[in-house]
C-alpha positions in Angstrom: 89.2 59.3 -33.4 91.4 56.1 -33.5 91.4 55.6 -29.9 87.7 55.6 -29.9 87.8 53.0 -32.5 90.3 50.6 -30.7 88.1 50.9 -27.6 84.5 50.0 -29.6 86.4 47.3 -31.4 87.9 45.9 -27.9 84.4 46.0 -26.5 83.0 44.1 -29.8 85.8 41.5 -29.3 85.0 41.0 -25.4 81.2 40.4 -26.5 82.0 38.0 -29.1 84.2 36.5 -26.3 81.6 36.1 -24.0 78.7 34.8 -26.5 80.7 31.1 -26.7 80.8 31.1 -22.7 77.0 32.2 -22.4 76.2 29.3 -25.1 78.5 26.8 -23.0 76.6 27.5 -19.8 73.5 27.3 -21.3 74.0 23.9 -23.0 75.5 22.7 -20.1 72.2 24.0 -17.8 70.1 22.5 -20.5 71.6 19.3 -20.5 71.6 18.9 -16.7 67.8 19.8 -16.5 67.3 16.9 -19.4 69.3 14.4 -17.6 67.5 15.5 -14.3 64.0 14.8 -16.1 65.2 11.5 -17.3 66.6 10.4 -14.0 63.3 11.2 -12.3 61.0 9.6 -15.2 63.3 6.6 -14.6 62.5 6.7 -10.9 59.0 6.0 -12.0 59.6 2.9 -13.6 62.4 2.1 -10.8 59.6 2.0 -8.2 57.4 -0.1 -10.6 60.3 -2.2 -11.2 60.9 -2.7 -7.3 57.3 -3.8 -7.0 57.3 -6.2 -9.7 60.3 -7.5 -8.3 58.5 -8.2 -5.1 55.4 -10.0 -7.0 58.4 -12.1 -9.1 59.8 -13.0 -5.7 56.9 -14.0 -4.0 55.2 -15.9 -7.2 58.3 -17.8 -7.2 58.2 -19.0 -3.7 54.4 -19.6 -4.0 55.2 -21.8 -7.0 57.0 -24.3 -4.7 53.6 -25.0 -2.9 51.7 -24.9 -6.7 50.0 -21.7 -5.6 52.1 -19.4 -7.5 51.4 -20.8 -11.0 48.1 -19.4 -11.3 49.4 -15.9 -10.9 52.5 -16.6 -13.3 51.0 -15.6 -16.3 49.9 -12.3 -14.9 53.2 -11.4 -13.3 55.0 -11.9 -16.6 52.5 -9.9 -18.3 53.2 -7.3 -16.2 57.3 -7.5 -16.7 56.7 -7.5 -20.4 54.4 -4.4 -20.3 57.0 -2.4 -17.8 59.8 -3.2 -20.1 57.6 -1.9 -22.9 57.2 1.5 -20.9 60.7 1.6 -20.3 61.7 1.5 -23.8 58.8 4.2 -24.6 60.2 6.6 -21.8 63.7 6.2 -23.0 62.5 6.8 -26.9 61.0 10.0 -25.6 64.6 11.0 -24.5 65.8 10.4 -28.0 66.8 6.5 -26.9 65.4 4.7 -29.7 65.6 0.8 -28.3 64.3 -1.9 -31.2 61.8 -3.7 -29.4 62.3 -7.7 -29.5 59.3 -10.1 -30.6 56.4 -10.5 -27.9 57.6 -12.9 -25.5 55.8 -15.7 -24.3 53.4 -15.1 -21.0 53.3 -19.0 -20.2 55.4 -20.3 -17.6 57.1 -23.1 -19.4 58.3 -21.2 -22.5 58.8 -18.2 -20.6 61.6 -20.1 -18.5 63.1 -20.7 -22.0 63.0 -17.7 -23.5 66.2 -15.6 -23.6 64.1 -12.5 -23.6 62.0 -13.1 -20.5 65.5 -13.7 -19.2 66.8 -10.3 -20.2 64.0 -8.4 -19.0 64.3 -10.1 -15.7 67.8 -9.2 -15.3 66.7 -5.3 -16.4 64.1 -5.5 -13.3 66.5 -6.6 -10.9 69.2 -3.8 -11.8 66.7 -1.1 -12.5 64.9 -1.8 -9.1 68.2 -1.8 -7.3 70.5 0.6 -8.9 68.0 2.7 -11.2 66.2 3.5 -8.3 69.1 4.8 -6.4 70.4 6.9 -9.4 66.4 8.1 -9.5 66.2 9.1 -6.1 69.4 11.2 -6.5 68.0 13.0 -9.5 65.2 14.0 -7.3 67.1 14.8 -4.1 69.8 16.5 -5.6 68.1 19.6 -7.1 66.2 19.9 -3.9 69.2 19.7 -1.8 71.2 22.2 -3.8 68.4 24.8 -3.9 67.8 24.3 -0.1 71.2 24.7 0.7 71.8 27.6 -1.6 68.7 29.6 -0.5 69.8 29.0 3.3 70.9 32.4 4.0 67.4 33.5 3.7 65.5 30.8 5.4 68.0 30.8 8.1 66.3 33.5 10.3 63.0 31.1 10.1 64.8 28.3 11.3 63.9 26.6 14.8 66.9 26.9 17.6 69.7 24.3 17.0 68.5 22.8 13.8 70.9 21.8 11.4 72.0 24.3 8.8 73.4 22.0 5.7 71.2 19.3 4.2 73.8 16.9 4.9 72.2 16.8 8.7 75.3 18.4 10.4 76.3 21.9 11.7 74.5 25.1 12.8 74.6 28.3 12.0 74.4 31.2 14.8 75.3 34.1 12.5 74.6 35.5 9.1 78.6 34.5 8.2 78.0 30.9 9.0 74.4 30.8 7.2 76.3 32.2 4.2 78.8 29.9 4.3 76.3 27.0 3.9 75.2 28.2 0.4 78.6 27.3 -0.6 77.6 24.0 -0.2 74.6 24.5 -2.2 76.8 25.9 -5.0 79.0 22.5 -4.7 75.6 20.5 -5.1 74.7 22.5 -8.2 78.1 21.9 -9.6 77.5 18.3 -8.9 74.3 18.6 -10.9 75.7 20.2 -14.0 78.9 17.8 -14.0 77.4 14.4 -13.0 73.7 14.7 -13.8 74.2 13.6 -17.7 76.5 10.8 -16.9 73.9 9.6 -14.1 71.0 9.7 -16.7 73.0 7.7 -19.0 74.2 5.3 -16.3 70.3 4.8 -15.6 69.7 3.9 -19.1 72.3 1.5 -20.0 70.8 -1.7 -18.4 67.6 -0.8 -20.8 69.5 -0.1 -24.0 71.9 -3.6 -23.4 69.2 -5.9 -21.6 65.7 -4.4 -23.4 66.8 -4.5 -27.1 66.1 -7.4 -29.7 68.9 -9.7 -29.4 71.0 -11.0 -31.9 68.7 -14.0 -32.5 65.5 -12.2 -33.1 63.5 -12.8 -36.1 64.5 -9.5 -38.1 61.9 -10.1 -40.8 59.5 -7.4 -39.4 62.9 -4.9 -39.4 63.3 -5.8 -42.9 59.6 -5.3 -44.1 59.7 -2.1 -42.0 62.7 -0.6 -43.9 61.5 -2.1 -47.4 58.2 0.0 -46.9 60.9 3.3 -46.0 62.5 2.7 -48.9 59.2 2.3 -51.2 58.1 5.8 -49.3 61.3 7.4 -50.1 61.2 6.4 -53.8 57.9 7.8 -53.8 58.5 10.9 -52.1 61.2 11.6 -54.7 59.2 11.2 -57.9 56.4 13.2 -56.2 59.0 15.7 -55.8 60.7 15.2 -59.2 57.0 15.7 -60.7 56.3 19.0 -58.9 59.6 20.4 -60.1 59.1 19.5 -63.4 55.3 20.7 -63.4 56.6 24.0 -62.3 59.2 24.3 -64.7 56.7 23.2 -67.6 53.7 25.1 -66.8 55.5 28.2 -65.5 58.9 29.0 -66.6 58.8 27.3 -69.9 55.9 29.3 -70.7 57.4 32.5 -69.9 60.7 31.8 -71.7 58.6 30.9 -74.8 56.8 33.9 -74.7 60.0 35.9 -74.3 61.3 34.2 -77.6 58.1 35.0 -79.4 58.3 38.9 -78.3 62.1 39.2 -79.2 61.4 37.9 -82.9 58.5 40.3 -83.2 60.5 43.1 -81.9 63.1 42.0 -84.1 61.0 42.4 -87.3 59.4 45.6 -86.0 62.6 47.4 -85.2 62.9 48.8 -88.5 59.6 50.0 -89.7 58.0 50.4 -86.2 60.3 51.7 -83.7 57.9 52.6 -80.9 55.8 49.6 -81.2 59.5 47.3 -80.9 60.3 49.2 -77.8 57.0 48.3 -76.4 57.5 45.0 -77.5 60.6 44.4 -75.7 59.5 46.0 -72.6 56.8 43.2 -72.7 59.6 40.2 -73.3 61.7 41.8 -70.1 58.7 41.8 -68.1 58.0 38.2 -69.0 61.8 37.2 -68.7 61.5 38.9 -65.3 58.7 36.9 -64.4 60.4 33.9 -65.8 63.3 34.1 -63.4 61.3 35.2 -60.4 59.7 31.3 -61.0 63.1 30.0 -61.5 63.7 31.4 -58.1 60.9 30.0 -56.5 61.4 26.1 -57.6 65.2 26.7 -56.5 64.0 27.7 -53.0 61.3 24.7 -53.2 64.3 22.1 -53.6 66.2 23.4 -50.8 65.6 26.7 -49.3 68.8 29.1 -49.2 67.6 30.4 -45.7 68.8 27.0 -44.4 72.4 27.7 -45.3 72.0 31.6 -44.7 70.5 31.0 -41.1 69.8 27.7 -39.9 67.2 25.9 -39.0 66.1 28.1 -36.0 66.2 31.2 -38.4 64.7 29.5 -41.2 61.9 28.7 -39.0 61.7 31.9 -37.4 61.0 33.5 -40.9 58.1 30.7 -41.6 56.4 31.9 -38.3 56.8 35.2 -39.2 55.2 35.1 -42.2 52.3 33.1 -41.0 48.9 34.3 -41.1 48.4 32.7 -37.4 50.3 34.3 -34.7 53.0 31.7 -34.3 55.6 31.4 -31.5 59.0 29.1 -32.3 61.1 27.5 -29.7 64.3 25.8 -31.1 67.2 23.9 -28.8 69.7 22.5 -31.8 73.1 22.4 -29.8 74.6 21.2 -33.3 73.1 21.4 -37.1 72.0 18.3 -38.5 72.2 16.8 -41.9 70.8 19.3 -44.8 68.3 16.6 -45.9 67.0 16.6 -42.4 67.0 20.1 -41.9 65.3 20.8 -45.0 62.6 18.2 -44.1 61.8 19.6 -40.8 61.7 23.0 -42.5 58.9 21.8 -45.3 56.9 19.9 -42.4 56.7 23.2 -40.7 55.6 25.3 -43.4 53.1 22.7 -44.6 51.8 22.6 -41.2 51.7 26.1 -40.8 49.6 26.6 -44.2 47.3 23.8 -43.2 47.1 25.6 -39.7 46.1 29.0 -41.8 44.0 27.6 -44.3 41.8 25.0 -42.5 42.3 25.4 -38.3 40.5 28.4 -37.5 43.5 28.8 -35.0 44.5 31.9 -33.1 47.5 30.9 -32.3 50.2 28.2 -32.9 53.6 27.0 -31.5 56.6 25.1 -33.3 59.0 23.6 -31.0 62.0 21.8 -31.8 64.9 20.0 -29.8 67.7 18.0 -30.9 68.9 15.4 -28.2 70.8 12.3 -28.6 71.3 12.1 -32.5 67.4 12.9 -32.9 65.7 16.0 -34.1 62.1 15.8 -32.5 59.7 18.6 -33.6 55.9 19.7 -32.2 53.6 21.6 -34.1 50.7 22.7 -31.9 47.5 24.8 -32.8 44.5 25.8 -30.7 42.4 25.2 -33.7 39.3 23.2 -34.5 41.0 19.9 -35.2 39.7 16.9 -37.3 42.8 16.9 -39.4 42.8 13.8 -42.0 45.5 12.6 -44.2 42.9 11.3 -46.5 41.5 15.3 -47.0 43.9 16.2 -49.4 45.8 18.6 -46.3 49.3 17.5 -47.4 49.8 15.4 -44.3 50.3 12.3 -46.4 53.5 14.0 -48.6 54.7 15.0 -44.9 54.6 11.1 -44.0 56.4 10.3 -47.2 59.3 12.7 -46.7 59.8 11.8 -42.7 59.6 8.0 -43.8 62.7 8.7 -46.4 64.2 9.3 -43.1 63.2 6.4 -41.3 61.5 8.9 -39.2 58.2 9.1 -37.0 54.8 11.1 -37.2 52.6 11.2 -35.0 49.1 13.4 -35.1 46.7 14.0 -32.6 43.8 16.2 -33.8 40.4 15.3 -32.2 37.2 17.2 -33.0 37.0 20.4 -31.8 40.8 20.6 -31.2 43.7 21.0 -30.4 45.7 19.3 -33.2 49.5 18.2 -32.2 51.8 17.2 -35.0 55.2 15.5 -33.6 57.8 14.2 -35.7 61.1 12.4 -34.8 64.0 12.2 -37.2 67.2 11.0 -37.1 69.9 14.1 -37.1 72.6 12.3 -39.3 70.6 10.6 -42.4 
């Protein structure tokens, strides 16, 4: 018996030791795939940057003859639009860039504008260095798959064709074809090891050159923060009123009932023991109801399931209890701040409640991703759409909760559906 117990313990410890390794591998693969997606997305804007750079050079050359002055405003508008597109692209990957004030599109003011000069420098770097990194992000996975799978493709390859994606070597046997797959494994290691760093290098010029400069008027940002603080105070006041109403209308009345029943039982115990026992039973029932309501209020302040199971487990519980079939997909490399997790939990809870009550949906999906210090949340359903904040659906309360964290809420709900709720929150506040 002791021997069998030791073996099973060793098996469990071995299984436990494998879990961190699996999580590390899964995290590396997920980060590499996200980096490749970011690099390929950067390739798209890099190609546009190359076209824009060519237009800028041609316009500058034509301006010497006076003709290019007519096209300068259009070229400048294209430059500013492309810079805005790059900010939006990076924001989808968790790299928020505070935009500057709208720069001028007339030639003379633009020549003296610091934002336009920074955007021009970014255009030059992104059209060259960013384009190269984007091409690597596109080609590396292709050559990795090609070389790794070459032993399967070798029988169908033309006679005398090169065996490697680098353009050298030929394979005349299964053994030589199998060696090529080792090169493919090397490409995979490069993608896993260098992919995230390449994505950061591609994004660095935009983070440095497309953000608002130190001389930018920050009055808009101050106004935004003022509105955010007001929303946070409003959300706090609404939450306090909800708690006070729950305690006053529910728990307090139950406890008053318990007190009255206990007084009646004490007076009846001598002259009517049977009646006193019945009154005590009613008092016990009222006390149990008061305790249940207190627990419900406590769960409404901060659900204990978040501490016990984390956000992924808490959202799985919400999905399991939803009246509409709901699937969850949560990928969080690390825990966020407790207040952020609580906000995400309440957003999903309110959204699933709305879906069950109003949408007529047959399925719903909750997707959560943690990238670059941001928590991105998507709740989607195939219902009838038409969700409106003014319709009393709780969306205004969701917006206040998100604004309290300086987050962003986007709602897309056309008539006829589907409805998509997107939330972007900072993980650490």
